[in-house]
C-alpha positions, 0 to 999 in steps of 0.5 A, spaced: 500 500 500 502 506 498 498 512 502 504 517 502 505 516 494 511 519 491 512 523 498 506 526 498 501 526 504 494 524 502 491 531 502 497 533 497 496 527 492 488 528 492 489 535 490 494 533 485 490 528 482 484 533 481 488 538 478 491 533 473 484 530 471 481 537 470 487 538 465 486 532 462 479 534 460 476 528 465 472 532 469 468 538 469 471 544 473 466 542 479 466 535 477 469 528 479 472 526 486 478 522 488 479 518 495 485 515 499 484 510 505 488 510 511 486 503 514 491 504 520 487 510 522 480 508 519 480 514 515 478 516 508 481 522 505 476 525 499 476 531 495 471 536 497 464 538 494 464 545 490 471 547 489 474 548 482 478 542 480 484 546 477 484 550 484 484 544 489 489 545 495 491 540 500 487 544 505 480 543 501 481 535 502 475 532 507 476 527 512 471 521 513 471 516 518 471 509 514 466 505 519 461 510 520 462 516 514 462 521 520 465 527 517 472 529 521 474 535 517 471 539 511 466 538 506 466 531 502 464 530 495 457 528 494 459 521 492 462 520 499 458 514 500 460 510 493 468 511 496 466 508 502 463 502 499 470 501 495 473 500 502 468 497 505 467 491 500 474 491 498 480 491 504 485 491 499 483 497 495 487 503 497 485 509 492 479 511 488 477 516 482 471 518 479 471 522 473 466 523 467 471 521 461 467 523 454 470 518 449 469 512 454 461 515 455 460 515 448 463 508 447 459 506 452 452 510 449 454 507 442 454 500 445 461 499 442 466 494 446 472 497 449 478 494 445 483 494 451 488 491 446 489 498 443 493 500 449 498 496 453 497 500 460 489 498 459 490 491 457 495 490 463 492 494 469 484 492 467 482 486 471 475 487 468 470 492 466 463 492 469 457 497 469 451 499 473 445 502 470 443 509 470 442 512 477 442 519 480 448 522 482 450 522 489 444 518 491 444 512 496 442 508 490 448 509 486 452 507 492 449 501 493 449 498 486 456 500 486 457 496 492 454 490 489 458 490 483 464 491 488 462 485 492 461 480 486 466 482 482 474 484 482 473 489 476 477 495 478 473 499 472 466 500 473 462 504 468 456 508 471 452 509 465 450 516 462 454 518 468 462 517 468 466 511 471 469 509 477 477 506 477 480 503 484 487 501 485 490 496 490 497 500 489 496 508 489 492 514 487 497 515 481 496 508 479 488 509 479 489 515 475 494 512 470 489 507 469 483 512 468 487 515 463 489 509 459 481 507 459 479 514 456 485 514 451 483 507 449 476 509 448 478 515 443 482 510 439 476 505 439 472 510 436 477 512 431 478 505 429 471 504 428 470 510 424 476 508 420 473 501 418 466 504 417 468 510 413 468 511 405 473 506 402 
């Protein structure tokens, strides 16, 4: 487990990840979220609600109790229930990121199969891909359905239909971001391959 990834505290790492996701176009200015669990202290560090992602600062990061969900500091993302499900259902996961990658969502909406063979990182790091049906964002219903998938599969990529994707990691939050980027790049490449193969000859 890598709690203090690359010498950064959980707060520093999450703020860094959120800025990266915004710069890569994986989230909107107030969208997406990320978290890290510290199982020793039974705390979950999570990105806040309302703060522009490109301005995220370590001081903005909220802290929850893993077992109860009680807020210890800050204003956690509205998707905090979903993140707690990750760490309650899987004791080996250490971080999770939730984003709204446009190419992945388009591939899913069109019913195309994501071609993981197009990118080495996607093929190597993806355990499997699962999905949950359209449910209201930040709702307990969405968190419960994600929890069900987490408990029934080993998938570390969960597509939230019409909404976004949840990526989990048993290594570090930077590994989760790496996989998220690989999945989105693979989705873009999948669209381009299909466009080329079905275009005019």
